[in-house]
N, CA, C and O atoms as a GROMACS GRO file, in nm:
protein
  356
    1UNK      N    1   0.082  -0.119   0.000
    1UNK     CA    2   0.000   0.000   0.000
    1UNK      C    3   0.087   0.126   0.000
    1UNK      O    4   0.047   0.228  -0.056
    2UNK      N    5   0.203   0.118   0.062
    2UNK     CA    6   0.290   0.235   0.069
    2UNK      C    7   0.383   0.245  -0.050
    2UNK      O    8   0.442   0.351  -0.073
    3UNK      N    9   0.397   0.138  -0.125
    3UNK     CA   10   0.487   0.139  -0.240
    3UNK      C   11   0.414   0.205  -0.357
    3UNK      O   12   0.304   0.165  -0.394
    4UNK      N   13   0.476   0.307  -0.415
    4UNK     CA   14   0.415   0.379  -0.528
    4UNK      C   15   0.483   0.346  -0.660
    4UNK      O   16   0.422   0.357  -0.766
    5UNK      N   17   0.611   0.307  -0.653
    5UNK     CA   18   0.688   0.274  -0.773
    5UNK      C   19   0.773   0.152  -0.745
    5UNK      O   20   0.849   0.149  -0.649
    6UNK      N   21   0.760   0.052  -0.829
    6UNK     CA   22   0.839  -0.070  -0.819
    6UNK      C   23   0.935  -0.073  -0.937
    6UNK      O   24   0.892  -0.080  -1.052
    7UNK      N   25   1.065  -0.068  -0.908
    7UNK     CA   26   1.166  -0.070  -1.013
    7UNK      C   27   1.233  -0.207  -1.013
    7UNK      O   28   1.284  -0.252  -0.911
    8UNK      N   29   1.231  -0.271  -1.128
    8UNK     CA   30   1.292  -0.404  -1.142
    8UNK      C   31   1.403  -0.394  -1.246
    8UNK      O   32   1.377  -0.376  -1.365
    9UNK      N   33   1.526  -0.407  -1.200
    9UNK     CA   34   1.640  -0.408  -1.291
    9UNK      C   35   1.658  -0.550  -1.345
    9UNK      O   36   1.626  -0.648  -1.278
   10UNK      N   37   1.709  -0.559  -1.466
   10UNK     CA   38   1.724  -0.690  -1.532
   10UNK      C   39   1.588  -0.760  -1.540
   10UNK      O   40   1.577  -0.880  -1.513
   11UNK      N   41   1.485  -0.685  -1.577
   11UNK     CA   42   1.348  -0.736  -1.574
   11UNK      C   43   1.325  -0.849  -1.674
   11UNK      O   44   1.222  -0.916  -1.668
   12UNK      N   45   1.418  -0.871  -1.766
   12UNK     CA   46   1.402  -0.983  -1.859
   12UNK      C   47   1.399  -1.116  -1.785
   12UNK      O   48   1.358  -1.218  -1.840
   13UNK      N   49   1.443  -1.115  -1.658
   13UNK     CA   50   1.440  -1.236  -1.576
   13UNK      C   51   1.303  -1.258  -1.510
   13UNK      O   52   1.286  -1.354  -1.435
   14UNK      N   53   1.208  -1.173  -1.536
   14UNK     CA   54   1.077  -1.181  -1.473
   14UNK      C   55   0.984  -1.272  -1.555
   14UNK      O   56   0.878  -1.230  -1.601
   15UNK      N   57   1.025  -1.396  -1.572
   15UNK     CA   58   0.949  -1.492  -1.651
   15UNK      C   59   0.935  -1.623  -1.574
   15UNK      O   60   1.008  -1.650  -1.479
   16UNK      N   61   0.840  -1.700  -1.617
   16UNK     CA   62   0.811  -1.833  -1.563
   16UNK      C   63   0.804  -1.830  -1.410
   16UNK      O   64   0.722  -1.756  -1.355
   17UNK      N   65   0.886  -1.907  -1.341
   17UNK     CA   66   0.881  -1.915  -1.195
   17UNK      C   67   1.001  -1.849  -1.128
   17UNK      O   68   1.045  -1.890  -1.021
   18UNK      N   69   1.055  -1.746  -1.193
   18UNK     CA   70   1.170  -1.676  -1.136
   18UNK      C   71   1.126  -1.602  -1.009
   18UNK      O   72   1.007  -1.578  -0.990
   19UNK      N   73   1.222  -1.566  -0.922
   19UNK     CA   74   1.186  -1.489  -0.802
   19UNK      C   75   1.111  -1.360  -0.835
   19UNK      O   76   1.014  -1.326  -0.767
   20UNK      N   77   1.156  -1.288  -0.938
   20UNK     CA   78   1.085  -1.165  -0.978
   20UNK      C   79   0.941  -1.196  -1.016
   20UNK      O   80   0.849  -1.127  -0.972
   21UNK      N   81   0.923  -1.298  -1.097
   21UNK     CA   82   0.787  -1.333  -1.141
   21UNK      C   83   0.701  -1.375  -1.023
   21UNK      O   84   0.582  -1.343  -1.018
   22UNK      N   85   0.760  -1.447  -0.928
   22UNK     CA   86   0.686  -1.489  -0.808
   22UNK      C   87   0.641  -1.369  -0.726
   22UNK      O   88   0.528  -1.367  -0.677
   23UNK      N   89   0.727  -1.270  -0.711
   23UNK     CA   90   0.691  -1.148  -0.639
   23UNK      C   91   0.573  -1.080  -0.707
   23UNK      O   92   0.477  -1.039  -0.642
   24UNK      N   93   0.581  -1.069  -0.838
   24UNK     CA   94   0.473  -1.004  -0.912
   24UNK      C   95   0.342  -1.081  -0.898
   24UNK      O   96   0.237  -1.021  -0.876
   25UNK      N   97   0.348  -1.212  -0.910
   25UNK     CA   98   0.227  -1.295  -0.905
   25UNK      C   99   0.167  -1.299  -0.765
   25UNK      O  100   0.045  -1.291  -0.749
   26UNK      N  101   0.251  -1.313  -0.662
   26UNK     CA  102   0.201  -1.332  -0.525
   26UNK      C  103   0.165  -1.201  -0.455
   26UNK      O  104   0.079  -1.201  -0.367
   27UNK      N  105   0.228  -1.092  -0.493
   27UNK     CA  106   0.204  -0.967  -0.422
   27UNK      C  107   0.140  -0.859  -0.510
   27UNK      O  108   0.040  -0.800  -0.472
   28UNK      N  109   0.198  -0.834  -0.624
   28UNK     CA  110   0.150  -0.725  -0.709
   28UNK      C  111   0.012  -0.756  -0.768
   28UNK      O  112  -0.081  -0.678  -0.752
   29UNK      N  113   0.000  -0.869  -0.838
   29UNK     CA  114  -0.124  -0.902  -0.909
   29UNK      C  115  -0.240  -0.934  -0.815
   29UNK      O  116  -0.354  -0.940  -0.860
   30UNK      N  117  -0.213  -0.956  -0.686
   30UNK     CA  118  -0.321  -0.983  -0.591
   30UNK      C  119  -0.382  -0.855  -0.535
   30UNK      O  120  -0.486  -0.859  -0.469
   31UNK      N  121  -0.318  -0.741  -0.561
   31UNK     CA  122  -0.370  -0.613  -0.514
   31UNK      C  123  -0.482  -0.564  -0.605
   31UNK      O  124  -0.486  -0.597  -0.724
   32UNK      N  125  -0.573  -0.486  -0.548
   32UNK     CA  126  -0.671  -0.418  -0.631
   32UNK      C  127  -0.596  -0.324  -0.726
   32UNK      O  128  -0.490  -0.273  -0.691
   33UNK      N  129  -0.650  -0.303  -0.843
   33UNK     CA  130  -0.583  -0.222  -0.945
   33UNK      C  131  -0.540  -0.086  -0.891
   33UNK      O  132  -0.429  -0.041  -0.920
   34UNK      N  133  -0.625  -0.021  -0.814
   34UNK     CA  134  -0.596   0.113  -0.763
   34UNK      C  135  -0.481   0.113  -0.663
   34UNK      O  136  -0.418   0.217  -0.642
   35UNK      N  137  -0.452   0.000  -0.600
   35UNK     CA  138  -0.347  -0.008  -0.499
   35UNK      C  139  -0.212  -0.050  -0.556
   35UNK      O  140  -0.110  -0.047  -0.486
   36UNK      N  141  -0.210  -0.090  -0.681
   36UNK     CA  142  -0.085  -0.138  -0.741
   36UNK      C  143   0.010  -0.022  -0.767
   36UNK      O  144  -0.030   0.084  -0.814
   37UNK      N  145   0.138  -0.043  -0.735
   37UNK     CA  146   0.236   0.062  -0.768
   37UNK      C  147   0.263   0.062  -0.919
   37UNK      O  148   0.234  -0.035  -0.988
   38UNK      N  149   0.318   0.170  -0.966
   38UNK     CA  150   0.365   0.173  -1.105
   38UNK      C  151   0.487   0.083  -1.114
   38UNK      O  152   0.558   0.065  -1.016
   39UNK      N  153   0.510   0.026  -1.232
   39UNK     CA  154   0.623  -0.065  -1.252
   39UNK      C  155   0.715  -0.007  -1.359
   39UNK      O  156   0.670   0.030  -1.468
   40UNK      N  157   0.843   0.000  -1.326
   40UNK     CA  158   0.945   0.037  -1.422
   40UNK      C  159   1.043  -0.079  -1.430
   40UNK      O  160   1.120  -0.104  -1.337
   41UNK      N  161   1.039  -0.150  -1.540
   41UNK     CA  162   1.131  -0.261  -1.562
   41UNK      C  163   1.243  -0.217  -1.655
   41UNK      O  164   1.217  -0.159  -1.760
   42UNK      N  165   1.364  -0.244  -1.616
   42UNK     CA  166   1.481  -0.202  -1.694
   42UNK      C  167   1.557  -0.324  -1.744
   42UNK      O  168   1.583  -0.418  -1.669
   43UNK      N  169   1.594  -0.320  -1.871
   43UNK     CA  170   1.676  -0.426  -1.929
   43UNK      C  171   1.736  -0.376  -2.060
   43UNK      O  172   1.677  -0.293  -2.130
   44UNK      N  173   1.852  -0.429  -2.091
   44UNK     CA  174   1.912  -0.400  -2.222
   44UNK      C  175   1.880  -0.512  -2.319
   44UNK      O  176   1.904  -0.500  -2.439
   45UNK      N  177   1.825  -0.622  -2.268
   45UNK     CA  178   1.797  -0.738  -2.353
   45UNK      C  179   1.666  -0.803  -2.310
   45UNK      O  180   1.667  -0.898  -2.231
   46UNK      N  181   1.553  -0.753  -2.361
   46UNK     CA  182   1.424  -0.806  -2.316
   46UNK      C  183   1.400  -0.952  -2.351
   46UNK      O  184   1.319  -1.019  -2.286
   47UNK      N  185   1.468  -1.003  -2.450
   47UNK     CA  186   1.454  -1.144  -2.486
   47UNK      C  187   1.588  -1.213  -2.469
   47UNK      O  188   1.686  -1.178  -2.534
   48UNK      N  189   1.592  -1.311  -2.379
   48UNK     CA  190   1.716  -1.384  -2.354
   48UNK      C  191   1.693  -1.532  -2.380
   48UNK      O  192   1.580  -1.580  -2.381
   49UNK      N  193   1.803  -1.603  -2.400
   49UNK     CA  194   1.799  -1.748  -2.423
   49UNK      C  195   1.706  -1.786  -2.539
   49UNK      O  196   1.625  -1.878  -2.528
   50UNK      N  197   1.720  -1.714  -2.648
   50UNK     CA  198   1.636  -1.739  -2.766
   50UNK      C  199   1.707  -1.838  -2.857
   50UNK      O  200   1.826  -1.823  -2.888
   51UNK      N  201   1.635  -1.938  -2.900
   51UNK     CA  202   1.690  -2.036  -2.995
   51UNK      C  203   1.694  -1.975  -3.134
   51UNK      O  204   1.612  -1.890  -3.168
   52UNK      N  205   1.788  -2.020  -3.215
   52UNK     CA  206   1.803  -1.966  -3.350
   52UNK      C  207   1.679  -1.986  -3.436
   52UNK      O  208   1.651  -1.905  -3.524
   53UNK      N  209   1.605  -2.094  -3.412
   53UNK     CA  210   1.488  -2.123  -3.495
   53UNK      C  211   1.358  -2.068  -3.435
   53UNK      O  212   1.249  -2.110  -3.474
   54UNK      N  213   1.370  -1.976  -3.342
   54UNK     CA  214   1.253  -1.915  -3.278
   54UNK      C  215   1.178  -1.830  -3.381
   54UNK      O  216   1.238  -1.748  -3.451
   55UNK      N  217   1.047  -1.849  -3.388
   55UNK     CA  218   0.966  -1.775  -3.485
   55UNK      C  219   0.929  -1.637  -3.431
   55UNK      O  220   0.940  -1.610  -3.311
   56UNK      N  221   0.884  -1.550  -3.520
   56UNK     CA  222   0.838  -1.418  -3.478
   56UNK      C  223   0.721  -1.431  -3.380
   56UNK      O  224   0.711  -1.353  -3.285
   57UNK      N  225   0.634  -1.527  -3.403
   57UNK     CA  226   0.520  -1.549  -3.313
   57UNK      C  227   0.568  -1.588  -3.173
   57UNK      O  228   0.514  -1.541  -3.073
   58UNK      N  229   0.669  -1.674  -3.167
   58UNK     CA  230   0.724  -1.714  -3.037
   58UNK      C  231   0.790  -1.597  -2.966
   58UNK      O  232   0.778  -1.583  -2.844
   59UNK      N  233   0.860  -1.513  -3.042
   59UNK     CA  234   0.920  -1.393  -2.983
   59UNK      C  235   0.810  -1.302  -2.927
   59UNK      O  236   0.824  -1.247  -2.817
   60UNK      N  237   0.703  -1.287  -3.003
   60UNK     CA  238   0.590  -1.206  -2.957
   60UNK      C  239   0.528  -1.262  -2.831
   60UNK      O  240   0.490  -1.188  -2.741
   61UNK      N  241   0.517  -1.395  -2.824
   61UNK     CA  242   0.462  -1.460  -2.705
   61UNK      C  243   0.550  -1.434  -2.583
   61UNK      O  244   0.500  -1.410  -2.474
   62UNK      N  245   0.682  -1.439  -2.602
   62UNK     CA  246   0.774  -1.416  -2.490
   62UNK      C  247   0.765  -1.271  -2.443
   62UNK      O  248   0.764  -1.246  -2.322
   63UNK      N  249   0.758  -1.178  -2.536
   63UNK     CA  250   0.742  -1.037  -2.496
   63UNK      C  251   0.608  -1.016  -2.426
   63UNK      O  252   0.601  -0.942  -2.327
   64UNK      N  253   0.503  -1.080  -2.476
   64UNK     CA  254   0.371  -1.069  -2.414
   64UNK      C  255   0.373  -1.124  -2.272
   64UNK      O  256   0.313  -1.065  -2.182
   65UNK      N  257   0.440  -1.237  -2.251
   65UNK     CA  258   0.451  -1.294  -2.116
   65UNK      C  259   0.520  -1.196  -2.022
   65UNK      O  260   0.475  -1.175  -1.909
   66UNK      N  261   0.627  -1.136  -2.069
   66UNK     CA  262   0.701  -1.039  -1.989
   66UNK      C  263   0.612  -0.918  -1.956
   66UNK      O  264   0.608  -0.873  -1.842
   67UNK      N  265   0.542  -0.867  -2.056
   67UNK     CA  266   0.454  -0.752  -2.034
   67UNK      C  267   0.341  -0.786  -1.937
   67UNK      O  268   0.307  -0.705  -1.851
   68UNK      N  269   0.283  -0.904  -1.950
   68UNK     CA  270   0.174  -0.943  -1.861
   68UNK      C  271   0.222  -0.960  -1.718
   68UNK      O  272   0.156  -0.915  -1.624
   69UNK      N  273   0.335  -1.024  -1.701
   69UNK     CA  274   0.390  -1.046  -1.567
   69UNK      C  275   0.421  -0.913  -1.500
   69UNK      O  276   0.394  -0.895  -1.381
   70UNK      N  277   0.479  -0.819  -1.576
   70UNK     CA  278   0.517  -0.690  -1.521
   70UNK      C  279   0.401  -0.589  -1.522
   70UNK      O  280   0.415  -0.480  -1.467
   71UNK      N  281   0.289  -0.625  -1.582
   71UNK     CA  282   0.178  -0.532  -1.600
   71UNK      C  283   0.229  -0.402  -1.661
   71UNK      O  284   0.198  -0.293  -1.614
   72UNK      N  285   0.307  -0.419  -1.766
   72UNK     CA  286   0.375  -0.306  -1.830
   72UNK      C  287   0.383  -0.332  -1.980
   72UNK      O  288   0.336  -0.435  -2.028
   73UNK      N  289   0.442  -0.238  -2.052
   73UNK     CA  290   0.462  -0.261  -2.195
   73UNK      C  291   0.607  -0.227  -2.231
   73UNK      O  292   0.667  -0.136  -2.174
   74UNK      N  293   0.659  -0.302  -2.325
   74UNK     CA  294   0.796  -0.280  -2.372
   74UNK      C  295   0.798  -0.153  -2.457
   74UNK      O  296   0.717  -0.136  -2.548
   75UNK      N  297   0.891  -0.064  -2.425
   75UNK     CA  298   0.906   0.060  -2.501
   75UNK      C  299   1.052   0.073  -2.540
   75UNK      O  300   1.136   0.100  -2.454
   76UNK      N  301   1.085   0.054  -2.668
   76UNK     CA  302   1.224   0.070  -2.711
   76UNK      C  303   1.266   0.216  -2.707
   76UNK      O  304   1.184   0.307  -2.718
   77UNK      N  305   1.395   0.238  -2.691
   77UNK     CA  306   1.448   0.374  -2.687
   77UNK      C  307   1.406   0.456  -2.808
   77UNK      O  308   1.374   0.574  -2.795
   78UNK      N  309   1.405   0.393  -2.926
   78UNK     CA  310   1.371   0.468  -3.047
   78UNK      C  311   1.229   0.522  -3.041
   78UNK      O  312   1.200   0.625  -3.103
   79UNK      N  313   1.138   0.455  -2.968
   79UNK     CA  314   1.002   0.506  -2.954
   79UNK      C  315   0.997   0.632  -2.867
   79UNK      O  316   0.900   0.707  -2.871
   80UNK      N  317   1.102   0.653  -2.790
   80UNK     CA  318   1.112   0.771  -2.705
   80UNK      C  319   1.195   0.880  -2.771
   80UNK      O  320   1.223   0.984  -2.711
   81UNK      N  321   1.235   0.854  -2.896
   81UNK     CA  322   1.318   0.950  -2.967
   81UNK      C  323   1.463   0.948  -2.921
   81UNK      O  324   1.536   1.046  -2.938
   82UNK      N  325   1.506   0.835  -2.863
   82UNK     CA  326   1.642   0.822  -2.813
   82UNK      C  327   1.715   0.709  -2.884
   82UNK      O  328   1.653   0.623  -2.947
   83UNK      N  329   1.846   0.711  -2.874
   83UNK     CA  330   1.926   0.598  -2.916
   83UNK      C  331   2.043   0.587  -2.819
   83UNK      O  332   2.063   0.676  -2.736
   84UNK      N  333   2.119   0.481  -2.828
   84UNK     CA  334   2.227   0.456  -2.733
   84UNK      C  335   2.333   0.566  -2.736
   84UNK      O  336   2.395   0.595  -2.634
   85UNK      N  337   2.354   0.629  -2.851
   85UNK     CA  338   2.455   0.735  -2.861
   85UNK      C  339   2.412   0.862  -2.786
   85UNK      O  340   2.498   0.941  -2.746
   86UNK      N  341   2.283   0.881  -2.768
   86UNK     CA  342   2.236   1.002  -2.702
   86UNK      C  343   2.233   0.991  -2.549
   86UNK      O  344   2.203   1.088  -2.480
   87UNK      N  345   2.265   0.872  -2.498
   87UNK     CA  346   2.264   0.851  -2.354
   87UNK      C  347   2.406   0.854  -2.300
   87UNK      O  348   2.491   0.776  -2.344
   88UNK      N  349   2.433   0.945  -2.205
   88UNK     CA  350   2.571   0.954  -2.152
   88UNK      C  351   2.610   0.824  -2.081
   88UNK      O  352   2.526   0.758  -2.019
   89UNK      N  353   2.736   0.789  -2.090
   89UNK     CA  354   2.787   0.666  -2.027
   89UNK      C  355   2.800   0.685  -1.878
   89UNK      O  356   2.842   0.593  -1.807
   0.00000   0.00000   0.00000
């Protein structure tokens, strides 16, 4: 109830039965919508451990799983008008 913003670094690990995913499922998703904190998931690689023969549909399913678990949406830097060169090291 007191948490207003939940920041998850390396959020690409928030899949299946990972500790991050368990936290989201057991605590976040059980709250009423109005009581849920905002979620900011950070990652440089939203899709990990991808097989070479993975189809576009499977990639979409993996991104959808991540978005559903985090109750968020993937936003690439280019959608924000940014690129890696514009971000100071």
